[in-house]
N, C-alpha and C positions, 0 to 999 in steps of 0.2 A: 650440203656443204656450202651452197651459195648463201643460205640464210645465216650460217655461222660467220662467213666472211663479211657480209653486209652488216650484221650485228656488231662485229669487231670494229669495223670502220666507223660506224655511228658512235660506239662507245669511246673509241679513241678521240674522235672529234670533240666529244664532250669532256672526257677525263683529262686529256693532255693540257688544255688551257687552264683548267682548275688546279691541277697539280703544279703547273709552271708558275702561276701567279700566287698561289697559296692564299694566305689571309682568310677573310670572311668566307669567300666562296669555297675554299677548301674545307673549312670547318663545317659548313652546311653540307658539303658533299660527303664527308665522313659520317655526319649525322644521318643522312639519307641511307647510306650503306649500312649503318648500324641497324636502322629500322628494318631494312630489307632482309639483312642477314638474320636478325632475331626473329622476324616473322617466319622465315623459312625454317628456322630451328623449332619454333612452336608447331608449325604445320606438319613437320616430319613426325613429331610425337602424336599429333592429333589424327594422323592417318590410322592410328591404332586405338587411341583413346582420347576422348574430348576433355578439355580442361574447362573449369568454370570461368565465366567471363570476368568475375572479380579477380581471380588469380592471374589471368592474362593482363589485366589492367595494372596490377601491382608489379607484374613482371617487367613491363616496359618502364614503369617509374623507377624500379630498382636498377634496371640496366643503365638508365641515364644518370641516376644518382651516382652509381659506381663510376661511370664514364667521367662525370664532372670531378669527382674526388681524385681519380687517377690523373686527369689532365692537370689539375692544380698541384698535384704532387710532382716534384722535380724528377723523381726517379720512379717511373711506372712499374719497373721490375721489382721494386721493393714494396710489395703489398702489405698493408698493415693487418694484423690479426683481427683488429676491431671491424675492419671492412668485411672480413670473412664471416665473423660472428653475426654482423648485421644482415648479410644475405641469408645465412642459415635461419635466423629467427624469422625473417620476412616470410620464408616459404614453409617453415614448420608450424607457425602459429595457425594458419588456415586449416591444418589437419584437426586441431582442437575445435575450431569454430564450426567446421562442417560436420565433424564427428560421423563421417560416413565414407567408408573405404571405396564405395562405388562412385562417389562424387570426386573425392580428392584424397590421396593417400601418400604414404611415405615414398613410394617409388616415384610418384609425380614430383614430390618435393625435391628428391635427390637429383632428378633429371634437371630441374630448373635451377637448382643451386649450382651444379657443375657448369651448365651451359652459360648461365648469367655471369659467373666469375670469369670464365674463359673468354667469352665474347666481349665483355666490357674491357678486359685487359688488352685483347687483340686490337680493338678499335682505338683504344687510348694510345697504344704504341704506334698505330698508323698515324694518328694525329701528331704525336710528339716527334716522330721521326722527321716529318716535314718541317716542323718548327726548327729543327737542328740543321736543315739543309736538304736540297733536292736530290743530292747524289745517292743517298741511301735508298730513297724511294725508287729511283731509276734502277738501281742494282736489284732490288727485290722484285720489281715489276718485270724486269728482263728475265729473271730466273723463272718466274711464274708463267709468263707467256711462252718462253722457249720450252718449258716442260709440257705445257698443255698442247702446244702446236705440234711438237715433234712426237709426242705420245700418240696424237691423233693420226698423223701421217704414217708413223711406224706401224701402228696397229692396222691401218687400212692396207698397207703394202705387205706386211709380214705376219700380222696377227693370226694365230691359229689356236692358241690355248687361252680359254676364257679364265678370268680371275674369279669373279663372283657373279655369275649370270643372274641370280635371283635379285641382286641389287642393281647391277649395271650390266645389262646383257652384252654391250659392245666393248667393254673394257677387256684387254688382253694383257698377258704377261709380257709379250713382246713390245707392246705399246708402252707399258710402264717402264720397261728397261730402256727403250729408246728415249723417252721423255727425260728419264733420270740422267742418262749419259750426256745428252745434249744440254740440259740445264746446268750440269756441272761444268761442261766445257765453256758455256757462255759466261757463267759466273767466274771461272778462272781467268778467262780472257779479259773480262771487265776489271777484275781486281788487279791483275798484273799491269794492265795498261793505264789505269787511273788511280790506283792506290800505291803501287810499288813502282817508284820512279827509276829503280836500278835495273829493272828487267822489262822487256817488251815482248810478250809472247807472240804477238802478231808478226813482229819482225822475224822472230825465230821460225815461225811456221812458213812465212813467205820466203 
């Protein structure tokens, strides 16, 4: 637990100034997160099956190409069909080039197609939201932190029923419920106090 607290403090000291000031530092930060997140995405798959080095190289190139396109697009939620076709072609063509199911096959391609589209959109949205203002970022971070924190403590104090022991041995249904309830509460308090000027939930509670 001490390690988690220390890690959280260090991360906060690095992330908070970057998010607050935005600009170039924030763009670099999102880029670093994209690399870390995508690397973990690939490693999770390679725990069961190795991917060719060439495929991993084009995977990163495709991720950042999609990221750049989405950032330049004013509405990242409106993904163009041509982008999807581009990603599909990038990962399907190596099947023909390798022509060896043991090296690279359709299952590999589908995994990379889905993950690349999803993660490129996710990090593009993270970038775009900060460009529109810091309030939404704070809102989302508050929900995430509260969910993770309260899920942990609720699980430690009351957790008895395991969710998926084979994947995450320490996760419990009680922890998940506690994290969900507290994150919804935090989100509601934030919204009503900062977005809805006609009501003040904190005043009502107090």
